[in-house]
Wavefront OBJ file of the C-alpha trace (Angstrom):
o trace
v 87.900 21.300 21.994
v 86.943 24.455 23.701
v 88.672 25.546 26.978
v 86.872 25.134 29.904
v 84.808 28.467 31.232
v 87.081 30.199 33.888
v 85.824 29.941 37.132
v 84.310 32.569 39.214
v 84.083 33.004 43.074
v 80.137 34.569 42.268
v 79.709 31.282 40.292
v 76.503 29.243 42.272
v 78.306 26.801 44.055
v 77.238 23.195 44.897
v 74.896 23.295 47.559
v 76.169 23.179 51.114
v 74.784 21.989 54.724
v 73.116 24.711 56.517
v 75.576 24.989 59.872
v 78.534 25.328 57.554
v 76.589 28.148 55.669
v 75.706 29.873 59.013
v 79.541 29.441 60.615
v 80.458 30.960 57.243
v 78.404 34.134 57.606
v 79.466 34.177 61.420
v 82.867 34.016 60.627
v 82.560 36.817 58.122
v 80.663 39.252 60.800
v 83.784 38.685 63.198
v 85.409 41.156 60.940
v 82.919 43.613 61.596
v 82.592 46.685 63.995
v 80.436 45.364 66.712
v 76.595 45.835 66.961
v 76.201 45.658 70.692
v 78.210 46.888 74.035
v 77.852 50.235 73.798
v 81.985 50.515 71.893
v 80.419 51.474 67.522
v 79.157 55.303 68.291
v 77.704 55.197 64.389
v 74.821 53.380 62.711
v 74.108 51.200 65.602
v 71.539 51.458 68.201
v 71.919 49.313 71.177
v 69.135 49.107 73.902
v 71.171 46.516 76.084
v 67.725 45.132 76.541
v 68.042 41.194 76.629
v 65.690 39.098 74.567
v 64.592 41.907 72.708
v 67.000 40.563 69.564
v 65.378 37.541 69.688
v 62.183 39.087 69.690
v 62.788 40.920 66.243
v 63.752 37.943 64.755
v 60.941 35.771 65.876
v 58.452 38.288 64.903
v 59.912 38.840 61.232
v 60.815 35.440 60.355
v 56.601 34.737 61.083
v 56.064 37.587 58.567
v 59.278 37.164 56.311
v 57.462 35.496 53.703
v 54.528 37.653 53.551
v 54.302 40.152 50.395
v 53.414 43.895 51.589
v 52.359 45.304 48.551
v 48.524 44.678 48.752
v 46.946 44.356 52.184
v 43.732 43.166 51.009
v 45.370 39.262 50.194
v 46.941 40.222 53.190
v 44.914 42.010 55.375
v 47.309 41.916 58.370
v 49.677 43.788 57.369
v 47.319 46.481 57.145
v 46.269 45.736 60.647
v 49.966 45.851 61.759
v 50.775 48.866 59.593
v 48.019 50.884 61.132
v 49.118 49.783 65.053
v 52.224 51.338 64.126
v 51.812 54.393 62.255
v 48.950 55.177 65.104
v 51.014 54.797 68.025
v 53.513 57.140 66.207
v 51.020 59.308 65.563
v 49.834 59.580 69.340
v 53.217 60.325 70.436
v 54.136 63.262 67.669
v 50.952 63.679 65.549
v 47.622 65.935 66.014
v 43.888 64.801 65.417
v 43.989 63.225 61.923
v 47.498 63.023 61.358
v 48.265 59.671 58.665
v 51.270 58.150 57.869
v 53.334 55.233 56.336
v 55.641 52.970 57.374
v 58.989 52.973 55.074
v 62.245 51.125 55.393
v 64.139 53.721 56.637
v 64.701 57.585 57.073
v 66.051 57.769 53.400
v 62.865 56.732 52.023
v 60.446 58.717 54.356
v 62.559 62.027 53.350
v 62.318 60.629 49.760
v 58.314 60.475 50.218
v 57.856 63.552 51.954
v 59.727 65.234 48.804
v 58.120 63.820 46.335
v 54.665 64.767 48.258
v 55.965 68.424 48.667
v 56.613 68.347 45.134
v 53.553 67.268 43.948
v 51.665 69.053 46.053
v 53.408 72.525 44.834
v 52.283 71.586 41.130
v 48.863 70.498 42.223
v 48.089 73.565 44.208
v 50.113 76.315 43.615
v 50.970 75.462 40.054
v 54.696 74.941 40.175
v 56.404 73.414 37.720
v 60.163 73.906 38.765
v 59.978 73.550 42.339
v 62.876 74.362 45.249
v 63.592 72.697 48.216
v 64.974 75.254 51.249
v 67.209 73.277 53.595
v 69.896 74.463 56.050
v 73.718 73.240 54.816
v 73.223 70.588 57.838
v 70.357 68.890 56.827
v 70.697 65.175 55.934
v 72.154 64.056 52.799
v 69.225 62.192 52.127
v 67.833 65.339 51.064
v 69.801 66.140 48.461
v 69.680 62.457 46.948
v 65.678 62.948 47.112
v 65.930 66.207 45.030
v 68.350 64.866 42.182
v 65.917 61.890 42.402
v 63.003 63.882 41.730
v 64.185 67.083 39.737
v 63.872 69.433 42.532
v 66.322 72.167 43.119
v 68.038 72.226 46.823
v 69.056 75.783 48.245
v 71.154 75.389 51.109
v 70.861 78.170 53.381
v 74.132 78.687 56.094
v 73.620 77.710 59.814
v 75.151 79.811 62.562
v 78.882 78.883 62.741
v 78.933 78.666 66.748
v 75.780 77.326 67.488
v 75.459 74.926 64.127
v 71.607 76.087 64.208
v 69.475 77.410 61.052
v 68.967 80.882 61.286
v 65.316 81.658 60.480
v 66.116 85.451 58.480
v 68.130 83.165 56.732
v 65.617 80.560 55.778
v 62.978 83.229 55.047
v 65.340 85.121 52.736
v 65.645 82.205 50.357
v 62.139 81.498 50.195
v 60.940 82.090 46.943
v 57.375 81.574 44.627
v 58.984 78.083 43.538
v 59.567 76.963 46.875
v 57.786 73.811 47.593
v 59.297 72.219 50.859
v 61.346 73.980 54.145
v 63.505 71.781 55.867
v 64.334 71.749 59.729
v 66.382 68.687 61.718
v 65.104 67.656 65.176
v 68.186 67.222 65.663
v 70.631 67.424 63.053
v 72.857 64.336 62.679
v 76.193 65.990 62.034
v 76.211 67.787 65.312
v 73.110 66.925 67.175
v 71.729 70.496 67.885
v 67.697 71.068 67.393
v 66.691 73.554 64.533
v 64.639 76.140 65.723
v 61.774 74.584 64.141
v 58.938 76.486 65.652
v 60.345 79.301 63.932
v 61.121 78.092 60.550
v 57.590 76.575 60.207
v 56.017 79.676 60.906
v 58.113 81.358 58.455
v 57.017 78.705 56.099
v 53.460 78.896 57.067
v 53.191 82.724 56.459
v 54.340 81.946 53.067
v 51.797 79.413 52.450
v 55.008 76.777 52.227
v 55.132 73.045 53.558
v 57.701 72.545 56.156
v 59.248 69.376 56.926
v 60.844 68.099 60.128
v 63.556 65.524 60.122
v 63.181 63.742 63.175
v 64.573 60.649 61.858
v 66.848 60.519 64.794
v 65.368 62.508 67.368
v 61.531 61.896 66.989
v 61.519 58.715 69.102
v 63.749 59.815 71.917
v 62.870 63.560 72.568
v 59.127 62.788 73.370
v 60.699 60.250 76.018
v 63.575 62.526 77.000
v 60.600 65.324 77.991
v 58.916 62.683 79.731
v 61.651 62.133 82.107
v 61.714 65.991 83.210
v 64.186 67.590 80.644
v 63.221 70.260 78.592
v 62.679 69.677 75.002
v 62.350 72.423 72.538
v 58.919 71.471 70.280
v 59.280 70.222 67.114
v 56.642 67.655 65.788
v 53.113 67.991 64.222
v 51.421 69.708 67.485
v 53.904 72.910 66.045
v 51.900 75.585 63.962
v 53.212 75.057 60.395
v 55.040 71.488 60.719
v 53.161 69.503 57.812
v 55.239 66.547 57.799
v 57.463 64.789 59.873
v 59.837 61.741 59.391
v 60.868 59.233 62.517
v 63.303 56.140 62.409
v 62.164 52.926 64.529
v 65.187 51.352 63.838
v 67.108 54.052 65.713
v 65.929 55.233 69.140
v 62.846 53.186 69.063
v 65.515 49.635 68.842
v 63.728 47.957 65.791
v 65.961 46.455 63.234
v 67.364 48.363 60.067
v 65.138 48.907 58.445
v 61.688 50.576 60.119
v 60.843 54.214 59.338
v 57.748 56.350 59.459
v 56.668 59.392 57.368
v 53.695 61.336 59.191
v 51.398 64.320 57.224
v 49.091 66.446 59.197
v 46.325 64.624 56.987
v 45.499 62.114 54.561
v 44.623 64.961 52.153
v 48.197 66.070 51.895
v 49.560 62.233 52.280
v 47.503 61.422 48.962
v 50.405 63.282 47.488
v 52.636 60.394 48.504
v 51.230 57.757 46.571
v 51.695 56.278 42.968
v 48.938 54.477 40.987
v 48.717 53.272 37.580
v 46.195 51.690 35.538
v 47.413 52.044 32.373
v 48.861 48.907 31.778
v 47.282 45.339 31.159
v 48.491 43.689 34.575
v 47.076 44.635 37.770
v 46.406 47.658 39.128
v 49.055 49.197 40.830
v 49.151 51.192 43.934
v 52.209 51.958 46.292
v 52.059 53.902 49.177
v 56.187 54.125 49.166
v 58.610 53.943 46.496
v 58.771 49.706 47.004
v 56.819 47.475 45.399
v 57.014 44.107 46.543
v 58.689 44.262 50.007
v 58.407 41.528 53.178
v 56.104 42.332 55.786
v 58.833 41.018 58.147
v 60.123 44.325 58.905
v 57.039 46.008 59.869
v 56.021 43.025 62.155
v 59.495 43.167 63.992
v 59.044 46.705 64.733
v 55.703 46.493 65.773
v 56.784 43.734 68.109
v 59.409 46.166 69.400
v 57.666 49.144 70.135
v 54.600 47.098 71.762
v 57.028 45.196 73.692
v 59.051 48.134 75.095
v 56.175 50.273 75.658
v 56.062 53.956 76.844
v 57.627 53.318 80.466
v 60.268 51.004 78.878
v 61.337 54.002 75.786
v 61.194 56.998 78.936
v 64.008 54.601 80.776
v 65.980 54.409 77.887
v 66.062 57.455 77.057
v 67.412 58.495 80.752
v 70.131 56.107 80.564
v 70.872 57.910 77.162
v 70.578 60.992 78.844
v 72.604 59.864 81.898
v 75.103 59.040 79.408
v 75.393 62.543 78.123
v 75.197 64.121 81.347
v 78.244 62.581 82.304
v 80.324 62.511 78.819
v 79.604 66.033 77.497
v 80.947 67.823 80.679
v 83.974 65.690 80.886
v 84.919 66.396 76.854
v 84.714 70.099 77.512
v 87.136 69.569 80.731
v 89.715 68.230 78.062
v 92.318 70.912 77.312
v 92.023 70.719 73.115
v 88.955 69.432 72.960
v 85.766 71.557 71.550
v 82.012 70.019 71.773
v 80.302 71.625 69.156
v 76.565 73.463 69.968
v 74.530 72.198 72.149
v 73.630 68.773 71.772
v 70.048 68.160 72.090
v 70.558 65.148 74.067
v 71.823 61.752 71.918
v 74.034 63.009 69.918
v 77.403 64.683 70.205
v 80.040 66.065 67.740
v 83.988 67.567 68.966
v 86.854 68.966 67.822
v 90.433 68.692 68.503
v 92.478 71.830 68.470
v 95.889 72.301 67.762
v 98.533 74.838 69.309
v 96.955 77.871 67.749
v 93.736 76.716 69.129
v 91.986 76.391 65.773
v 90.021 72.672 65.211
v 93.100 70.422 63.724
v 92.000 68.242 60.798
v 94.768 65.893 61.040
v 94.379 65.632 64.774
v 90.992 64.980 64.643
v 91.212 62.126 62.084
v 94.840 60.606 64.047
v 92.492 60.482 67.387
v 89.726 58.362 65.332
v 92.612 56.244 63.936
v 93.537 55.818 67.754
v 90.450 54.934 69.069
v 89.821 52.411 66.477
v 92.946 50.702 67.449
v 91.529 50.650 70.886
v 88.217 48.947 69.913
v 85.705 52.123 69.565
v 84.555 53.589 66.645
v 83.891 56.952 66.498
v 82.717 58.487 63.308
v 85.238 60.981 61.784
v 83.413 64.040 59.933
v 85.004 66.327 57.229
v 85.221 69.985 57.412
v 82.330 71.539 55.400
v 82.867 75.140 54.616
v 83.165 77.037 58.059
v 81.943 74.129 59.906
v 84.898 72.183 61.277
v 85.980 68.514 61.219
v 84.776 66.583 64.344
v 84.227 63.123 66.010
v 80.708 62.243 66.001
v 79.138 60.060 68.707
v 75.821 58.647 69.007
v 74.917 57.615 72.472
v 72.565 54.411 73.381
v 71.882 52.885 76.345
v 75.080 50.383 76.119
v 77.186 53.559 76.464
v 76.318 54.147 79.771
v 78.261 51.665 81.456
v 80.941 52.472 78.753
v 81.586 56.295 79.761
v 84.809 56.050 81.740
v 86.511 53.192 79.909
v 85.581 55.614 76.699
v 86.953 58.680 78.343
v 89.959 56.502 79.818
v 90.836 55.425 76.187
v 90.368 59.136 74.694
v 92.840 60.255 76.771
v 95.448 57.964 75.648
v 94.670 58.352 72.513
v 94.465 61.914 72.451
v 98.671 61.905 73.504
v 99.505 59.219 70.856
v 97.582 61.571 68.253
v 99.355 64.529 69.238
v 102.546 62.598 68.850
v 101.918 61.633 65.565
v 103.859 62.786 62.571
v 101.048 65.448 61.206
v 99.017 64.588 58.281
v 98.286 66.772 55.644
v 97.725 65.611 51.684
v 100.652 65.194 49.064
v 100.791 69.019 47.633
v 101.361 67.526 44.423
v 98.595 64.971 44.313
v 96.402 68.034 45.857
v 97.163 70.035 43.065
v 97.074 67.175 40.188
v 93.430 66.385 41.842
v 92.089 70.057 42.343
v 92.628 70.115 38.538
v 90.691 67.160 37.437
v 87.250 67.838 35.943
v 85.026 65.370 37.984
v 82.417 64.900 35.037
v 84.978 63.736 32.474
v 87.283 61.895 34.584
v 88.387 58.797 33.146
v 88.878 55.502 34.541
v 92.493 55.440 35.041
v 92.658 58.636 36.604
v 90.517 57.685 39.058
v 92.446 54.761 39.455
v 95.206 56.654 39.901
v 93.885 58.689 42.683
v 92.738 56.168 44.415
v 96.058 53.996 44.470
v 97.908 57.067 45.592
v 95.458 57.711 48.604
v 95.882 53.945 49.029
v 92.255 52.911 47.974
v 93.495 50.941 44.947
v 93.786 47.751 43.835
v 92.277 44.530 45.564
v 94.032 44.928 49.010
v 92.644 45.261 52.150
v 91.595 48.713 53.587
v 93.888 50.997 54.894
v 94.168 50.160 58.851
v 94.393 54.154 59.518
v 92.306 56.093 57.666
v 93.997 59.756 58.180
v 95.777 59.840 55.363
v 93.041 58.934 53.004
v 90.383 61.146 54.594
v 92.683 64.385 54.911
v 93.334 64.107 50.937
v 89.418 64.078 50.664
v 89.365 67.295 52.828
v 90.999 69.116 50.632
v 89.414 68.199 47.483
v 86.460 70.068 46.145
v 83.218 68.657 46.664
v 82.055 67.503 43.165
v 85.813 65.589 42.756
v 85.114 64.350 46.516
v 81.713 62.934 45.657
v 83.214 61.260 41.746
v 85.763 59.611 44.002
v 83.795 58.193 46.998
v 81.270 56.968 44.437
v 84.258 54.990 41.980
v 85.675 53.747 45.553
v 82.578 52.431 47.005
v 81.820 51.338 43.852
v 85.072 49.273 43.570
v 83.944 47.214 46.650
v 81.051 45.762 44.680
v 82.719 44.216 41.889
v 82.817 40.587 41.761
l 1 2 3 4 5 6 7 8 9 10 11 12 13 14 15 16 17 18 19 20 21 22 23 24 25 26 27 28 29 30 31 32 33 34 35 36 37 38 39 40 41 42 43 44 45 46 47 48 49 50 51 52 53 54 55 56 57 58 59 60 61 62 63 64 65 66 67 68 69 70 71 72 73 74 75 76 77 78 79 80 81 82 83 84 85 86 87 88 89 90 91 92 93 94 95 96 97 98 99 100 101 102 103 104 105 106 107 108 109 110 111 112 113 114 115 116 117 118 119 120 121 122 123 124 125 126 127 128 129 130 131 132 133 134 135 136 137 138 139 140 141 142 143 144 145 146 147 148 149 150 151 152 153 154 155 156 157 158 159 160 161 162 163 164 165 166 167 168 169 170 171 172 173 174 175 176 177 178 179 180 181 182 183 184 185 186 187 188 189 190 191 192 193 194 195 196 197 198 199 200 201 202 203 204 205 206 207 208 209 210 211 212 213 214 215 216 217 218 219 220 221 222 223 224 225 226 227 228 229 230 231 232 233 234 235 236 237 238 239 240 241 242 243 244 245 246 247 248 249 250 251 252 253 254 255 256 257 258 259 260 261 262 263 264 265 266 267 268 269 270 271 272 273 274 275 276 277 278 279 280 281 282 283 284 285 286 287 288 289 290 291 292 293 294 295 296 297 298 299 300 301 302 303 304 305 306 307 308 309 310 311 312 313 314 315 316 317 318 319 320 321 322 323 324 325 326 327 328 329 330 331 332 333 334 335 336 337 338 339 340 341 342 343 344 345 346 347 348 349 350 351 352 353 354 355 356 357 358 359 360 361 362 363 364 365 366 367 368 369 370 371 372 373 374 375 376 377 378 379 380 381 382 383 384 385 386 387 388 389 390 391 392 393 394 395 396 397 398 399 400 401 402 403 404 405 406 407 408 409 410 411 412 413 414 415 416 417 418 419 420 421 422 423 424 425 426 427 428 429 430 431 432 433 434 435 436 437 438 439 440 441 442 443 444 445 446 447 448 449 450 451 452 453 454 455 456 457 458 459 460 461 462 463 464 465 466 467 468 469 470 471 472 473 474 475 476 477 478 479 480 481 482 483 484 485 486 487 488 489 490 491 492 493
């Protein structure tokens, strides 16, 4: 008799009642970081508006089964997208601007790079295109370059202000440059690049310029409406040819909702993919996706129209007020240094040691101490001359939490300074640094991960400082390989 097949936890189970399944999902969520309440300072955007989540869920449900692939079959999809993109263009565009609704900032950036690549090929005959970007530009640009066969040319930023340097950007331009990037603001440090200068330089050289306003695009215009000064960054700036803005950030729509805007339809057409050379239906895809639920479009449409201009202005005021209390308080704490001049909603600060220099171990210990107190502050490792730091994304829900955050931060900082210094094991660091990430075998990867406390099937470490301090010491390519292997291990069945 053949043996019974081994059971698998991923095997399709016997059908279960809906209430049991929903209860299980709620139980799983209980182990995650909270997405509401103002204690998670990365990944989530909490407007603190009662009923908004219910509206988004209801709007999504109304369109969940609608396929956004073909607006000739579902014409309401085109209506919703035109309404939504039109609203974004009214705030960030100029007459003639056109755009597309996408699944998030990464897709918006991917499409902008694809558009620039194809435009450079069609208009200037560029066959080996380059993408010029400051070192603080979002990793999504490197992902787009990797996917699309574009060479990234990275330009260092000013190590004090963390802003891109216009002459350095100009020096990096060649006859192969397809696109130049500026951030409004940069994610890592929350500071504005000199968009006008970068865009003017790009225009002088006949090159397209994309502004990554994924995080600031739906916050900064409303911040300006509160009377605060905001550097111009949108399509009205001469030389800016495209812009990305995430509506699932300070638009407070559910993930994923983003828009990529272009100066005109002629430029946008390079974004589209069309194929009629097969026996199936003619394919025209404005985005990287084909089939997609229209639910995300519908919920973003409903949220924007519900909050409205006055609502977004008030939410921007609440974020700015929170930053106005938090940033001076951080600067007043001995041993903390706010990096650059925050543009309003993102704050990065480092922790210094006895010598006054940024101390990676203290940064990581402080992150762990704050997490034990119920706060998530995002640790960011060092990058060349740019120091390790903790990143905070402020939302309207933060406003009521600033005093509590600062109180816990003071206690956490004391605990961090009293902790044992953390440093990578010299033998392991030396061993790892000698590995070739391109030829690294699975056993070697497993050994390094296990030594770092990330191996096996057990839970993640409760304190990440020992893990992250090792990663910080490794060469970039090796770091990327180990991170990819680690994340891959989380999704093995």
